[in-house]
C-alpha positions as CSV (number, residue, x, y, z in Angstrom):
1,M,0.0,0.0,0.0
2,K,1.3,3.5,-0.9
3,Q,2.3,5.8,1.9
4,V,-0.1,8.6,2.7
5,I,1.5,12.1,2.9
6,L,-0.6,14.8,4.8
7,T,0.1,18.3,3.6
8,S,-1.5,21.7,4.3
9,D,-1.5,25.4,3.2
10,S,0.7,27.5,5.7
11,P,-2.2,29.3,7.4
12,A,-2.7,26.1,9.6
13,D,-1.1,27.6,12.7
14,F,0.8,24.8,14.5
15,P,2.2,25.0,17.9
16,Q,6.0,24.8,17.7
17,G,7.1,21.4,16.5
18,L,3.7,19.8,16.2
19,N,3.6,19.7,12.4
20,A,7.0,17.9,12.5
21,R,5.8,15.3,15.1
22,L,2.7,14.7,13.0
23,K,4.7,14.5,9.8
24,I,2.8,17.2,8.0
25,R,4.3,19.2,5.2
26,T,3.2,22.7,4.5
27,I,3.2,25.0,1.5
28,P,3.3,28.8,1.9
29,L,0.8,31.5,0.9
30,Y,2.3,34.9,0.2
31,V,2.3,38.1,2.1
32,N,2.7,41.1,-0.1
33,L,4.6,43.9,1.6
34,Q,6.2,47.0,0.2
35,G,6.4,45.7,-3.3
36,R,7.8,42.3,-2.2
37,S,6.0,39.0,-2.3
38,L,7.2,37.0,0.8
39,R,6.6,33.4,1.6
40,D,4.5,32.9,4.7
41,G,6.5,31.5,7.6
42,I,9.8,31.5,5.7
43,E,10.4,35.1,4.7
44,V,8.1,37.1,6.9
45,T,6.9,36.9,10.5
46,P,4.0,38.5,12.4
47,A,6.5,40.7,14.4
48,E,7.7,42.2,11.1
49,I,4.1,42.8,9.9
50,F,3.0,44.6,13.1
51,A,6.3,46.6,13.4
52,L,5.8,47.9,10.0
53,Y,2.3,48.9,10.7
54,D,3.2,50.6,14.0
55,Q,6.1,52.5,12.3
56,Q,4.7,53.3,8.9
57,N,0.9,52.5,9.0
58,V,1.6,50.0,6.2
59,I,-0.9,47.0,6.0
60,P,0.1,44.0,4.0
61,T,-2.1,41.9,1.7
62,T,-2.0,38.2,1.0
63,S,-1.9,36.1,-2.2
64,A,-3.0,32.6,-2.9
65,I,-0.7,29.8,-3.7
66,P,-0.3,29.6,-7.5
67,V,-1.1,26.5,-9.5
68,G,2.6,26.1,-10.4
69,D,3.7,26.1,-6.8
70,Y,1.2,23.3,-6.1
71,K,2.4,21.2,-9.0
72,F,6.0,21.4,-7.9
73,F,5.0,20.6,-4.3
74,F,2.8,17.6,-5.1
75,A,5.3,16.2,-7.8
76,E,8.2,16.2,-5.3
77,L,6.2,14.4,-2.6
78,L,4.6,11.8,-4.8
79,E,8.1,10.4,-5.8
80,D,6.9,9.0,-9.1
81,G,3.8,7.2,-7.7
82,K,5.2,5.9,-4.5
83,N,3.1,8.0,-2.2
84,E,-0.4,9.5,-2.1
85,I,-1.3,13.0,-0.8
86,V,-4.2,14.4,1.2
87,H,-3.8,18.1,1.2
88,F,-5.9,20.6,3.4
89,C,-6.4,24.1,2.1
90,I,-7.5,27.3,3.8
91,G,-11.2,27.7,3.4
92,G,-12.3,28.2,-0.2
93,Q,-14.3,31.3,0.7
94,L,-11.2,33.0,2.0
95,S,-8.7,32.2,-0.7
96,S,-8.5,30.8,-4.2
97,S,-5.7,28.5,-3.0
98,Y,-8.3,25.7,-2.9
99,Q,-9.3,26.1,-6.5
100,N,-5.6,26.4,-7.6
101,A,-4.8,23.2,-5.6
102,V,-7.7,21.3,-7.3
103,T,-6.4,22.5,-10.7
104,A,-2.9,21.4,-10.0
105,A,-4.1,18.0,-8.5
106,K,-5.8,17.1,-11.8
107,E,-2.3,16.4,-13.3
108,F,-1.5,13.7,-10.8
109,E,-2.9,10.4,-9.6
110,G,-3.3,10.0,-5.9
111,V,-3.7,13.7,-4.8
112,Y,-6.8,14.5,-2.7
113,V,-7.5,18.2,-2.0
114,I,-9.7,19.1,1.0
115,D,-11.4,22.4,1.4
116,S,-10.9,22.7,5.2
117,E,-13.8,25.3,5.3
118,S,-11.8,26.9,8.0
119,M,-8.8,29.0,8.9
120,S,-5.8,29.2,11.3
121,V,-6.0,26.7,14.1
122,G,-9.4,25.4,12.8
123,I,-7.4,23.7,10.0
124,T,-4.9,22.5,12.6
125,L,-7.7,20.6,14.5
126,E,-8.6,18.8,11.2
127,L,-5.0,17.9,10.6
128,I,-4.6,16.4,14.1
129,H,-7.6,14.1,13.4
130,A,-6.3,13.3,9.9
131,A,-2.9,12.3,11.3
132,A,-4.5,10.0,13.7
133,Q,-6.6,8.4,10.9
134,R,-3.4,8.0,8.8
135,D,-1.6,6.4,11.7
136,A,-4.5,4.0,12.2
137,G,-4.0,2.8,8.6
138,L,-6.5,4.6,6.4
139,D,-5.6,4.9,2.8
140,A,-5.7,8.3,1.1
141,A,-9.2,8.0,-0.4
142,S,-10.8,6.8,2.8
143,L,-8.9,9.5,4.8
144,A,-10.1,12.3,2.4
145,E,-13.8,11.0,2.7
146,D,-13.4,11.0,6.5
147,A,-12.0,14.6,6.5
148,L,-15.1,16.0,4.6
149,K,-17.3,14.7,7.4
150,Y,-15.0,15.7,10.2
151,R,-14.6,19.4,9.1
152,R,-18.2,19.9,10.0
153,L,-17.4,19.6,13.7
154,V,-14.8,22.4,13.6
155,R,-15.6,25.8,15.0
156,I,-13.3,28.8,15.2
157,T,-13.9,32.4,16.5
158,A,-11.9,35.4,16.9
159,L,-12.2,38.5,19.2
160,L,-10.7,41.2,17.0
161,G,-8.3,43.6,18.8
162,S,-7.6,46.7,16.9
163,P,-10.4,48.6,14.9
164,T,-7.7,50.9,13.6
165,Y,-5.9,48.1,11.9
166,M,-9.2,46.8,10.4
167,K,-9.9,50.2,9.1
168,K,-6.5,50.6,7.5
169,S,-6.9,47.2,5.9
170,G,-10.2,48.2,4.3
171,R,-12.3,45.8,6.3
172,C,-14.4,48.4,8.2
173,S,-15.0,52.1,7.5
174,A,-13.3,55.0,9.2
175,V,-16.5,56.0,11.0
176,S,-17.0,52.5,12.3
177,A,-13.4,52.2,13.4
178,L,-13.6,55.6,15.2
179,G,-16.8,54.7,17.0
180,A,-15.4,51.3,18.1
181,N,-12.3,53.0,19.4
182,L,-14.2,55.5,21.4
183,L,-16.7,53.1,22.8
184,N,-14.2,50.3,23.4
185,I,-16.2,48.0,21.2
186,R,-14.6,44.8,19.8
187,P,-16.3,42.6,17.3
188,V,-16.3,38.8,17.4
189,I,-16.2,36.9,14.1
190,G,-16.7,33.2,13.6
191,M,-16.3,30.5,10.9
192,S,-18.0,27.1,10.6
193,E,-18.8,25.0,7.6
194,G,-17.0,27.4,5.3
195,K,-18.9,30.5,6.3
196,L,-17.3,33.5,7.9
197,S,-19.8,35.8,9.8
198,S,-20.0,38.4,12.5
199,L,-21.2,37.0,15.7
200,K,-21.4,39.8,18.3
201,K,-19.8,43.0,19.6
202,L,-18.3,43.2,23.1
203,R,-17.6,46.4,25.0
204,G,-15.0,47.3,27.6
205,K,-11.4,47.4,28.5
206,P,-9.2,44.9,26.6
207,A,-8.6,42.5,29.4
208,D,-12.3,42.6,30.5
209,V,-13.5,42.0,27.0
210,Q,-11.2,39.0,26.6
211,M,-12.7,37.4,29.6
212,Q,-16.2,38.2,28.4
213,Y,-15.4,36.6,25.1
214,L,-14.1,33.4,26.6
215,A,-16.8,33.2,29.3
216,G,-19.4,33.3,26.6
217,L,-17.7,30.6,24.6
218,L,-17.4,28.3,27.5
219,E,-20.8,28.8,29.2
220,N,-22.2,25.5,27.7
221,P,-19.6,22.8,28.3
222,D,-21.8,20.0,27.0
223,K,-21.4,21.3,23.4
224,F,-17.8,20.5,23.2
225,D,-15.8,17.5,22.1
226,T,-13.4,17.7,25.0
227,R,-10.3,16.1,23.5
228,A,-8.6,19.3,22.4
229,A,-9.1,23.1,21.8
230,F,-6.8,25.9,20.6
231,L,-6.3,29.3,22.3
232,Y,-4.2,31.6,20.1
233,H,-3.5,35.3,19.8
234,T,-2.1,37.9,17.6
235,G,-0.1,40.1,20.0
236,V,-2.1,40.5,23.3
237,T,0.2,41.2,26.2
238,P,1.9,38.2,28.0
239,D,0.0,39.0,31.1
240,E,-3.3,39.0,29.3
241,F,-2.6,35.8,27.5
242,Q,-1.6,34.0,30.7
243,A,-4.9,35.1,32.2
244,Q,-6.8,33.7,29.3
245,I,-5.0,30.4,29.5
246,K,-5.6,30.2,33.3
247,F,-9.3,31.0,32.7
248,V,-9.9,28.3,30.1
249,E,-7.9,25.7,32.1
250,S,-9.9,26.5,35.2
251,K,-13.0,25.3,33.5
252,G,-11.7,21.8,33.2
253,I,-13.3,21.1,29.9
254,F,-10.5,20.2,27.5
255,E,-8.0,17.3,28.0
256,K,-5.5,19.3,25.8
257,L,-5.4,23.0,25.4
258,Y,-2.9,24.2,22.6
259,T,-1.7,27.7,22.9
260,G,0.5,30.0,20.8
261,H,0.8,33.0,18.5
262,A,-0.9,32.9,15.1
263,G,1.2,33.1,11.9
264,S,1.6,35.8,9.3
265,I,-1.6,35.1,7.2
266,T,-3.9,35.0,10.2
267,C,-2.3,38.1,11.6
268,T,-2.6,40.0,8.3
269,H,-6.4,39.3,8.2
270,V,-7.6,39.6,11.8
271,G,-5.0,42.3,12.9
272,D,-3.1,42.7,16.1
273,K,-4.3,42.1,19.6
274,A,-6.8,39.4,18.6
275,T,-7.7,36.4,20.6
276,I,-8.6,33.2,18.7
277,F,-10.3,30.1,19.9
278,A,-11.0,26.8,18.0
279,Y,-12.8,23.8,19.2
280,L,-14.9,20.8,18.2
281,V,-18.5,20.3,18.7
282,Q,-20.1,17.0,19.7
283,Q,-20.9,14.6,16.8
């Protein structure tokens, strides 16, 4: 039986070393910054993105992975038919990477492309499950079929931090950003089954709003698959993040809580000082 290789687009935000332990290969999207097209996770970091914004008010954009990049990536891993690939893409409604991957895969046998219908650590949750299925002996076709069912259980939400960043990026109007700043209003967005939507708005000081956000998410423990969840951020203070971790852990809901800083693609889209939470619902 051919070996199954798991791969993903770079916006899957892995805790340090987890992708290596799970034997998952990634291919980078691009961050466009001051006339340069930089490979996510290789040539640009979140710290550089936010430093440029702080110093020069410059907001980057992102670009999908081209068909040619996918062709080279898949061909190298297939090793002339010795392997099969199951590839997880960032949600198709967020990027044309999925369509480009599908186009590239048509030139090969044994490449299965999955629209994760998610982003950031939502994709990572899907990959953790896929790695377990691979290790249990599923072939690529069966694993891909299972992935399409499993993705329906993934939920990811984000408490956005800086309305000014969102305004500069073109994702909300100047008037809305000004009002949000003056009133200490922070929006919450969410993504499930491929759809990104605005969920609610919270008001208060940053640390208070962060606790409101998490308390609201965790008020109904029975809805969760308790095996794992992700708590990530895009530049909240260390003290704030430690308080968030402590709060989630105090609920005793999850067997494993992964924590960390989101990558460049996620940071570019949700801005600085955001809190991100991904989890699974009960089947």
